[in-house]
C-alpha positions as CSV (number, residue, x, y, z in Angstrom):
1,X,114.6,115.8,105.8
2,X,115.0,117.6,109.1
3,X,112.5,120.4,109.5
4,X,113.0,122.9,112.3
5,X,110.5,125.6,111.4
6,X,107.3,125.4,109.5
7,X,105.2,128.1,107.7
8,X,101.5,127.2,107.7
9,X,99.0,128.4,105.1
10,X,95.3,127.5,104.8
11,X,94.0,128.2,101.3
12,X,90.8,127.6,99.4
13,X,91.4,125.4,96.3
14,X,91.1,128.3,93.9
15,X,94.0,130.1,95.7
16,X,96.4,127.2,95.2
17,X,99.0,128.2,92.6
18,X,99.9,125.5,90.0
19,X,103.2,124.7,91.6
20,X,101.6,124.4,95.1
21,X,98.8,122.2,93.8
22,X,101.4,120.0,92.0
23,X,103.4,119.6,95.2
24,X,100.3,118.8,97.1
25,X,99.1,116.1,94.7
26,X,102.6,114.7,94.4
27,X,102.9,114.3,98.2
28,X,99.4,112.7,98.5
29,X,100.3,110.3,95.6
30,X,103.7,109.5,97.1
31,X,102.1,108.5,100.5
32,X,98.5,107.3,99.7
33,X,99.2,105.5,96.5
34,X,102.9,104.5,96.4
35,X,103.8,104.1,100.1
36,X,100.6,102.5,101.1
37,X,100.4,100.5,97.9
38,X,96.8,101.5,97.4
39,X,95.2,102.2,94.0
40,X,92.4,104.7,94.6
41,X,91.0,107.9,93.1
42,X,92.7,110.6,95.3
43,X,91.2,113.4,93.2
44,X,87.7,112.7,94.2
45,X,86.0,115.9,93.2
46,X,85.9,117.3,96.7
47,X,89.1,119.3,96.7
48,X,87.6,122.4,95.0
49,X,85.0,122.8,97.9
50,X,87.7,122.4,100.6
51,X,90.4,124.4,102.2
52,X,93.9,123.0,102.2
53,X,96.3,123.3,105.1
54,X,99.9,123.4,103.9
55,X,102.9,123.0,106.2
56,X,106.0,124.2,104.3
57,X,109.6,124.2,105.5
58,X,110.3,127.8,106.3
59,X,113.8,127.8,104.8
60,X,113.1,125.9,101.6
61,X,109.4,126.2,101.0
62,X,109.2,122.4,100.5
63,X,105.7,121.0,101.4
64,X,106.2,118.6,104.3
65,X,102.6,118.3,105.7
66,X,99.1,118.8,104.5
67,X,95.5,118.2,105.5
68,X,92.2,118.8,103.7
69,X,89.6,120.8,105.6
70,X,86.1,119.7,104.5
71,X,83.0,121.8,105.2
72,X,80.0,120.2,106.9
73,X,77.7,118.5,104.5
74,X,80.3,117.5,101.9
75,X,81.7,114.2,103.2
76,X,79.8,114.0,106.5
77,X,77.1,115.9,108.2
78,X,79.9,117.4,110.4
79,X,82.9,119.3,109.1
80,X,85.9,117.0,108.6
81,X,89.6,116.7,108.3
82,X,91.0,114.4,105.6
83,X,93.9,113.6,103.4
84,X,96.2,114.1,106.4
85,X,99.7,113.5,105.1
86,X,103.4,114.1,106.1
87,X,106.5,113.6,103.9
88,X,108.0,110.2,104.8
89,X,111.5,111.7,105.2
90,X,110.2,114.4,107.7
91,X,108.5,111.9,110.1
92,X,109.6,110.9,113.5
93,X,109.7,114.3,115.2
94,X,106.1,114.8,116.0
95,X,105.1,116.5,112.7
96,X,101.9,114.6,112.5
97,X,100.8,115.9,115.9
98,X,101.6,119.4,114.9
99,X,99.7,119.0,111.7
100,X,96.6,117.7,113.5
101,X,96.7,120.6,116.1
102,X,97.0,123.1,113.2
103,X,94.2,121.4,111.3
104,X,91.7,121.5,114.2
105,X,92.6,125.1,114.9
106,X,92.2,126.1,111.2
107,X,88.9,124.3,110.8
108,X,87.5,126.0,113.9
109,X,88.9,129.4,112.6
110,X,87.1,128.9,109.3
111,X,83.8,127.6,110.5
112,X,83.6,128.1,114.2
113,X,84.1,125.6,117.0
114,X,82.0,122.5,116.2
115,X,82.2,118.7,116.2
116,X,84.6,117.2,113.6
117,X,84.2,113.7,112.0
118,X,87.0,111.8,110.3
119,X,87.3,108.6,108.4
120,X,90.5,107.4,109.9
121,X,92.7,104.5,108.9
122,X,92.0,102.1,111.8
123,X,95.8,101.6,112.4
124,X,95.9,105.3,113.4
125,X,93.1,105.2,115.9
126,X,95.5,105.7,118.9
127,X,97.1,108.7,117.1
128,X,93.7,110.4,116.5
129,X,92.6,109.6,120.1
130,X,95.5,111.9,121.3
131,X,93.7,114.7,119.5
132,X,90.3,114.2,121.1
133,X,88.8,111.9,118.5
134,X,86.8,108.8,119.7
135,X,85.5,105.9,117.6
136,X,82.0,106.3,116.3
137,X,81.1,103.0,114.6
138,X,82.9,99.9,113.6
139,X,85.7,99.1,111.2
140,X,84.9,99.3,107.5
141,X,87.0,98.8,104.4
142,X,87.7,101.7,102.1
143,X,90.1,101.3,99.2
144,X,91.2,98.0,100.7
145,X,92.3,99.5,104.0
146,X,90.6,99.2,107.4
147,X,89.0,102.5,108.4
148,X,87.0,103.8,111.4
149,X,84.8,106.9,111.7
150,X,85.9,109.0,114.7
151,X,84.4,112.2,116.1
152,X,85.8,115.1,118.2
153,X,83.3,117.0,120.3
154,X,83.1,120.8,119.9
């Protein structure tokens, strides 16, 4: 899927319409469960307290990218960005970088400029470093995958 223009929306959980929520959960399952061959509980009870950044193809409305913006105190002491995901057929053109820039900007817009902590898949450390995140601790296993906590200064 070639995406030339995206429309970004950042919505609290209760503002997600049923079809939007379905598309979001379908994308997360496609990538985090099926593609990564990882059986885990994606719906962890935190979504309702978070904002959801949605990147949709402007011409079709198809969801191609998403991230979960987590308020401080819910997952970590700091605010966080999680469930960062792009459609497999929309990758290769820098969409992940656009998504991370949008996610940081949206988080700061919601809760002010502040430090951000993430629990990143260790294989993506270099990607997150490009967005100002630095390792903050060692590798740990979560759902059978190597992860590392990383922080981004305010």
